[in-house]
N, C-alpha and C positions, 0 to 999 in steps of 0.2 A: 504494500500500500504506500502511496506517495506521502510526502511530508504533510503534517498537520500542525495546527496551532493548538497549544495546550495552555491551560490556566491552572496556576497553583494558588488558591486562596490561603491567606495566613492571618495571624493575629495582628491587629493594628500596631505599627511600630517595628515590625519584624521584616518589612518588605525588602529593605536593603540587604539584610542578612540572608534572606532566602534567595535573592537575586545572585549574591556572591556565591552561595552554595551551588546553585544550578550552573553557574559558570565553571566552578571547580569540577563539576560532573561532565564538563565539556559539552553542554547542551547549547544549541544555537539560538541566535536572535533573542536573547534574554531581555525582557522589557519590564521594568518595575512600575507599578501603579499603586494607588492606595489600597491596602488590604489584599493585594494579589500580585502575582508575577506571571508573565507570559513567556513561553519559549516555543521554538519550532523543532520538529523532529519526526522520526518514524516510530514504529511500534517498539523498537528496541530502546529508544529514548524514553518512551512512556514507562516501560518496565523498570529501567534504571532509576528514573525519578521516583517511582513508587517505592522501590527497595531502599534507596539511599538518601532521600530527602529527610533531614532531621527536624526542620523547623516549619515546613509547610503543612497544611491540613489535608489536602487531597490533590489529585491530578485529574484534570478534566479536559476532554476534547471539545474545542469550540465548534459548534455545528452551524450556528446562524447568529446574526446580529442585525439590529435595526431599531428604528424609532417606533414606539407604540404609544399612541395616545387614546386608543379605544380597544375594546375587546376584539373587534373585527380585525384590527391591525395586528394584534397579538396572535389571533387565529391564523392569519395569513403567513406571518413570519414562521410559525412552527410548521404549518402545512407545507411550506416551500423548502423546509430543511431536508437534506438527503438522508432521511432516517433509515430507509431500506438498505443503505450501504452498511449499516451497523447492526440493526435490529432484525433478527430472523422472524419467520412467520409465527413461531410459537413463543418468541421472546416476551418476557414481562417488562413493562416500562413504567414503573412508578414515577410520579412527577413531584418534585419539591422545588421551592424557590422563595424569593423574597422580593419586596418592592419598597423602595425608599424614595421619598421626595418626588413621587410620580402621580399622574392622574389616575392610573390603575393602582389603587391603594389596597384593594381587598385581595389578600394573598390566596384565600380559598377559592375565590372566583377565578383568579388567574390560573391557579392549578387546574381547575375544571376545564377552562377554555383550552389550555395547552394540551391537556390530556385528550380532549375531543379532537383537536387538530391533528395530534399524532395518530389517533385511531383512524381518522379520515385518510390521512396520507398513506399509512401502511395498508389499510383496507383496499384502497384504490390500486396501489402498487402490486399487492399480492392477489387481487381479485377475490377478496374475502369480505363477506358482510359482517362477520364476527371473528374477532381475534381471541384465541384461547388463552394466551399469556401463561402457559403452563411450563415454559422452559426457563432458562437462566434469566436473571434480572439484569436489565440494562437501564440503570437509573438515569433519568433525565433531570437536569437542574436548570432553572432559569434565574436570572438576576435582572431586575428592572431598577435602574437608577437614573433619576431625572429624565424619565420617559425613554431612556435607551435600554433596550432589552438584549440580552445575550442568552443563548440556549446552549447547554453543555451536555455531554455524555460523561458521567462520572465513572472513571476507571478504577477507583480506589475502594469504594464501599465504606466500611467503617473507617472513621477518620484516621489519618496517619499517626495521630498521637497515641493511638491504641496499638502499641508495639506487640503486646501479647505476653509480656512478662509480669504485668501487674494485675493479677487476678482479684486481689483485694487491696484496699487502701485505707489510710486513716481518715479522720474527719475532714481534713482540708487538703486533699491531694493536689499536687502541682502538675499541670499538664506536662507530658513528656516533651512536647514541642517547645514549651516555654522554658523548661529546664535546660534543654539543649541550647536555647538562645542565651540563657544566663551564663552558661559555661563559655559560649562563644564571645559574649560581650566582656567577660572577664579576661579575654585574651589569653586564656590558659592553654599552654602548649605541652604540658606534661613534664616540665623540667624540675618541678618541685612537688611537694606533697599537696594533695587536694583534701580539704576537710569540710564537711557539712555538719555543724554541731546541732542542727535542728533537722535531722534526716527524715523524720516522718516515715514514709513508706520507701525511702531510698532513691527517689527519682533522680535527684541531682548527681550523687556519686555514680549511679548506674549509667546515666547519660554521659557523664564525663569519661567513664571507663569505655563505653562503646565508641566514643569519639576518639579517644587516645589510641585505641587498638584498631581503629578504622573498621569496626564491625558495622555492617549495614543495619540500620535500625529496624527495617522491615523484613529481615531475613527469616524470622521465625513465624511470620503471619501470612495470611492469604489475602488476595485482592479480587475485587469484582471482575476485573478484566481477565482473570485466569479462566473464567467460564465463558468468555465472549467467543463466538464461533469464528469471527474474522481475525482473531489473534492466534497464530500458530503456537502450539505448545513449546516449540523450540525457542520462541522468544523469551519465555520465562525461564526455561532451563538454562539458556545461555547467560541471561542476566544474573541468575543466582550463582552460577559458576564463576562469573566475573567478579561478583561481590565477595564471594568466599575467598577467592584467590587474592583479593586486595587487602584482606584482614591481616594484621600483623600481631605477633606475639612479642611483648616487650615486658619491661620491669615496672610498668606504671603502677602506682600505689595510691590508694585513697583511704581516708578515714571517714566513717559515718557514725555519728553518735546521737543519742537522744536521751532525755530524762525518763521517757516512758519505755518500760521494758517490752510492752507489746509492739511498739514501733521498731525496737531493735530486732525482734524476731521477724517482724514483717519485712524489714529491709533485707535480712539474711535470706528469707525465702524468695523475695523478688530478684535479688542478685543472683541466686542460684538458677532461677528460671531464665535470666538474661544471659547466663553463661559467663559471668564476670565475678563470681564470688571469690576467686583466687586472688583478685587484686584489690579487694575492699575489706578492710578491718572494721567490723561493726561492733560497737560496744555501748554500754549504758553510761551516760555521763551528763551531769548538769552543765549546760552551756555557760552558766555563771561561774563555773569552777575550772575554766580552761587554764591550763598551765603552759607557759611558753617553753618550747624545746629548741634545740640548736638547729633542727632541720628546717630549711626554708619552706614555708607553707603558704598556700593560698586558701583563704576561707571564702566559700561561696554558700550563702544560705538565705532562706526565706522564712524568717521567724513569724510567729502569730502576730496579727495586727488588729485583733479585736472584732473580727466578723464571725467566721465560722468556728474559730477556736478562741477561748478566753473572752473577757470583756474589754472594752476600751480602757477602763481604769487599770486592769491587769496588764494590758499591753504597754501602757505608758510606764508603769512601774518596771516592767521587764526591760524596756528600752533604756531607762535611766541607769539601771544596774548594769546592763550589758555594755553601755557606753564606758562606764568606769573600768570594767574588766578588759575591754578590747584596747583601751589606751595603753595597757601594759604589754600587749603582744604585737602591736603594729606601730611603727615599722620594726624590723624589716619584713614581717609578714605582710601579705596583701589581703585585703578584705573587700568582698563584693556582696552587698546586702540588697 
């Protein structure tokens, strides 16, 4: 199949990081916009992005775009998209999307219109009055922003932040994509010790370990496009082989600690599932009792801030005490909070 345009949505503020990441993956025509990054490529590029993108949320194929100010215009935009190139006769095609600052503000109505248009297009192309939708899912997603609509085919399925290693989490889990971004923003390169003294379910040290060993974050999970008929199985086989060959075995070392014994056990279990338990020392410790050691260390952590865990008053008191403790260890330690 010829080159296509792909879109990788991301959390607001991470667009530049995701763009740089896609360039490092040697993807073409990378273009950064608010909350998303575009690139061009073939099916091999799609598989590589799904397997290796650490900070994006999903990988989608752009099918159509245009201005829509009425339901009729939305219907025609979807109906004119080449859906039959991607969706087979028995394919299921659930529709999701959003609309912001647009005349078409009712998302449920937009979903219904887009679904009806897709049914009309595929029914006409396949000569069928009824589509069974009993086969694999080909999720369609639309975005409408300031009356500009884009229609996508989602190749990822469950969001990319769901790596597969975190079956359970604590009360306030940090998204894996955000944790990877925090490690990236700390400019951590593995030359000193990494320590998260509020490890919770271990997401930060696990993401740091995956990054420092160049382990593809999606290597242990599955993707929607693995069931797409137009994607040869060899595409995924080759992409996984390439990703596994790129991983490195080194002496990277991280510390993960928490005052909660349950969080310590949770982090150990998650690290084992992620395949990085050999490079993370997990132990119980009060972050307010950190002692400085001679080994150069980078602290990266996301302490409670009074929403899902603790109260505002408790968070304020924690920060006051934490500030006094950390002045004793930095510099030469580095700290990213």
